C-alpha positions in Angstrom: -5.2 -2.3 -15.8 -6.5 -0.8 -12.5 -5.2 2.6 -11.7 -5.0 4.1 -8.3 -3.4 7.1 -6.5 -1.5 7.7 -3.3 -2.6 10.6 -1.1 -0.1 13.0 0.4 2.2 11.7 3.0 5.1 14.0 4.1 5.7 15.9 0.9 4.3 18.9 2.8 1.9 19.5 5.7 -1.5 18.7 4.4 -4.6 19.3 6.5 -7.7 17.2 6.4 -9.8 19.5 4.1 -7.2 19.3 1.4 -7.0 15.5 1.8 -10.7 15.3 1.3 -10.6 17.5 -1.8 -7.8 15.3 -3.3 -9.7 12.1 -2.4 -12.9 13.3 -3.9 -11.1 14.5 -7.0 -9.6 11.1 -7.4 -12.9 9.3 -7.1 -14.8 11.8 -9.3 -12.0 11.5 -12.0 -12.4 7.7 -12.3 -9.4 6.4 -10.3 -10.1 3.0 -8.9 -8.2 3.1 -5.6 -6.9 5.5 -3.1 -3.9 4.6 -0.8 -2.3 6.1 2.3 1.2 5.5 3.6 1.6 4.0 7.1 4.4 5.8 8.9 5.0 7.5 12.2 8.0 9.7 11.6 10.6 10.5 9.0 13.9 11.8 10.4 17.2 12.6 8.8 20.1 14.9 9.1 19.2 16.7 5.8 15.6 17.7 6.5 13.5 18.7 9.5 11.4 15.9 11.1 8.3 15.1 9.1 5.3 12.9 10.0 2.0 11.9 8.3 -1.4 11.6 9.7 -2.3 8.2 11.2 -3.1 5.8 8.4 -6.0 4.0 10.0 -7.8 7.1 11.1 -7.6 8.5 7.6 -8.8 5.2 6.1 -11.9 5.2 8.3 -12.7 8.8 7.4 -12.0 8.2 3.7 -14.4 5.2 3.9 -17.1 7.7 4.8 -16.4 10.5 2.3 -16.0 8.2 -0.7 -18.4 5.6 -2.1 -16.8 3.7 -4.9 -12.9 3.5 -4.8 -11.0 0.8 -3.1 -9.0 1.9 -0.1 -5.8 0.6 1.5 -2.6 1.3 3.4 0.5 1.3 1.2 1.5 -0.7 3.2 0.6 -1.2 6.9 3.6 -2.1 9.1 2.6 -5.1 11.2 5.1 -3.9 13.8 3.1 -0.8 14.7 0.1 -2.6 16.2 -0.5 -5.9 18.0 -1.7 -8.3 15.2 -5.2 -8.8 16.8 -5.7 -5.1 17.0 -4.5 -4.6 13.4 -7.0 -7.2 12.2 -9.8 -5.5 14.1 -9.0 -2.1 12.6 -9.0 -3.6 9.1 -12.3 -5.4 9.6 -13.9 -2.1 10.9 -12.6 0.0 8.0 -13.8 -2.7 5.6 -17.3 -2.6 7.2 -17.5 1.2 7.2 -16.4 1.3 3.5 -18.9 -1.4 2.4 -16.2 -3.9 1.6 -13.7 -1.7 -0.2 -10.5 -2.3 1.8 -7.4 -4.0 0.5 -5.1 -4.8 3.4 -1.6 -4.0 2.3 1.0 -5.4 4.8 4.7 -5.2 5.3 7.3 -5.5 8.0 8.4 -1.9 8.2 11.8 -0.5 7.3 12.3 3.0 8.6 14.5 2.5 11.8 14.2 6.1 13.2 10.4 5.9 13.6 10.7 2.5 15.3 13.3 3.9 17.8 11.3 7.1 18.4 8.1 5.3 19.3 9.7 2.5 21.2 9.0 -0.3 18.7 11.4 -3.2 18.5 13.4 -3.1 15.2 15.1 -6.5 15.5 14.1 -9.6 13.6 11.6 -7.8 11.4 10.8 -10.7 9.1 10.3 -13.1 12.1 8.0 -10.7 13.8 6.1 -10.2 10.5 5.7 -14.0 10.1 4.0 -14.4 13.4 1.8 -11.3 13.0 0.9 -12.1 9.5 -0.4 -15.6 10.5 -2.6 -14.1 13.2 -4.0 -11.3 11.0 -4.8 -13.4 8.0 -6.5 -16.0 10.0 -8.6 -13.5 12.0 -9.8 -11.6 9.0 -10.7 -15.0 7.4 -13.1 -15.5 10.3 -11.2 -18.1 12.2 -10.9 -18.4 16.0 -7.1 -18.1 16.5 -4.9 -19.5 19.2 -1.2 -18.8 18.5 1.8 -18.7 20.9 5.0 -17.5 19.2 8.2 -15.9 20.2 6.9 -12.3 19.6 3.1 -12.6 19.5 0.4 -14.6 21.3 -3.4 -14.8 21.1 -5.7 -17.1 22.9 -9.0 -18.0 21.3 -9.1 -14.6 19.5 -12.0 -13.9 17.2 -13.2 -10.8 15.4 -16.7 -9.7 16.5 -18.9 -8.7 14.8 -17.7 -11.2 12.3 -16.4 -9.8 9.0 -18.9 -10.5 6.2 -16.0 -11.3 3.8 -12.4 -12.2 3.6 -10.5 -8.9 3.1 -8.0 -9.1 0.2 -4.4 -9.1 1.3 -1.5 -7.4 -0.5 2.2 -7.8 0.3 4.5 -4.8 0.0 7.9 -6.4 0.0 10.5 -8.0 -2.4 12.6 -9.7 0.3 13.1 -13.4 -0.3 12.0 -14.4 3.1 9.0 -12.1 3.1 7.9 -13.5 -0.2 8.2 -17.0 1.1 6.0 -16.1 4.1 3.3 -14.2 2.4 3.0 -15.4 -1.3 1.2 -18.6 -0.3 -1.7 -16.5 1.0 -1.9 -13.0 -0.5 -4.0 -11.8 -3.4 -1.7 -9.0 -4.6 2.0 -8.3 -4.6 3.1 -4.6 -4.7 6.4 -3.0 -5.6 7.5 0.5 -4.8 8.8 2.5 -7.8 12.4 2.6 -6.7 12.5 -1.2 -6.4 12.2 -1.7 -10.1 13.6 1.6 -11.5 10.2 3.1 -12.4 10.4 1.6 -15.9 8.5 -1.1 -17.7 11.7 -2.9 -18.4 12.6 -2.9 -14.7 9.2 -4.2 -13.8 9.4 -7.0 -16.4 12.6 -8.1 -14.8 11.3 -8.0 -11.3 8.1 -9.7 -12.4 10.1 -12.8 -13.5 11.6 -12.9 -10.0 8.2 -12.8 -8.4 6.9 -15.4 -10.9 9.6 -17.8 -9.6 8.9 -16.9 -6.0 5.2 -17.7 -6.6 6.1 -21.1 -7.9 8.3 -21.8 -5.0 5.4 -20.9 -2.7 3.1 -23.3 -4.5 1.2 -20.6 -6.5 0.9 -20.0 -10.2 1.9 -16.4 -11.1 -1.6 -15.7 -12.4 -3.1 -16.4 -9.0 -1.4 -13.3 -7.6 -2.1 -9.9 -9.1 0.9 -7.6 -9.6 0.7 -4.0 -8.5 3.3 -1.3 -9.3 3.8 2.1 -7.8 4.7 4.7 -10.4 6.4 8.0 -9.7 4.9 10.7 -11.8 5.8 14.4 -12.1 2.8 16.6 -12.8 4.2 20.1 -12.9 7.5 21.6 -13.9 9.6 23.1 -11.1 7.2 22.0 -8.3 8.9 19.0 -6.9 7.9 18.0 -3.3 9.7 14.7 -3.0 13.2 13.4 -3.8 13.4 11.5 -7.1 15.4 8.3 -6.4 14.6 7.2 -10.0 13.6 9.2 -13.1 9.9 10.1 -12.8 7.3 9.7 -15.6 6.2 13.0 -17.0 2.4 13.5 -17.1 2.3 13.8 -20.9 4.1 10.4 -21.2 2.0 8.6 -18.5 -0.6 7.0 -20.8 2.0 5.3 -23.0 4.1 4.4 -19.9 1.1 2.6 -18.3 0.4 0.7 -21.5 4.0 -0.5 -21.5 3.8 -1.4 -17.8 0.6 -3.4 -18.4 2.4 -5.2 -21.3 5.2 -6.0 -18.9 2.8 -7.8 -16.6 1.4 -5.2 -14.2 -2.3 -5.6 -13.2 -2.4 -2.4 -11.3 -0.6 1.0 -11.2 -0.6 3.2 -8.1 0.4 6.7 -9.0 2.7 8.5 -6.6 2.4 12.1 -7.9 4.8 15.0 -7.5 3.3 17.4 -6.5 0.2 15.8 -5.1 -2.7 18.3 -5.1 -6.3 18.4 -6.2 -5.2 20.1 -9.4 -2.5 17.5 -10.2 -4.9 14.7 -9.5 -7.4 15.9 -12.0 -4.6 16.7 -14.5 -3.4 13.1 -14.3 -6.9 11.8 -14.7 -7.3 13.8 -17.9 -4.0 12.5 -19.2 -5.1 8.9 -18.9 -8.8 9.2 -19.6 -8.6 6.6 -22.4 -7.1 4.0 -20.0 -9.8 4.2 -17.2 
């Protein structure tokens, strides 16, 4: 099983020097991938407005300050950028990183950030379908002409040409989204709350995705399965709401073994709190798995 970690998003305000320290701790400690959320704004009646740093700027910088780990957005909302521009950004980050990008994609879901930044929130799956076709074909090196209801490109091409096809990951469990993307993606990812953060919940969800793969003309083994895991690293230091029971750090190794037995090929740890110290503590707790 591959094991990665998500960097801070909006748990608290984290400045770049601390992001660098956490990322370097993750790479030095043997984690295999580092992920950043792609959001513009979190807004609710219960908490002050919160917003993370731009995902693509961070990924480009992380590509420079790391040398081994895979990098990716968890996951990039296709609605936030024109699809041709999104493909160009992905190709550039992949080049800067030496071929370490995994392009996680989704439709987006957080309506307040769409409204705040003037991004259409209607027909998200239909908009994703058009954007996804353009992005996946461009990063595969094609010249693309496409005229849809929401997006159009005319003889678009990525130059300089990407030296490889960037791996694609879908971050969605919606039936229509699965039907659109599973014929083409390399990885399917589930957020921890979608499967209850338990091996049993993942096994049940995996059966659903197995069936969706077959409907899409793929065998389940052709698509890798990735699961986010909510982990609590320190008593009394919570920075994020727990929609599902978190895994305690001392139970993490056995939890990940059970998750792998349930069919997960990758675990992405979402750590509460996420600090340099907690990153190293988690690495020590699972040293036998890496």
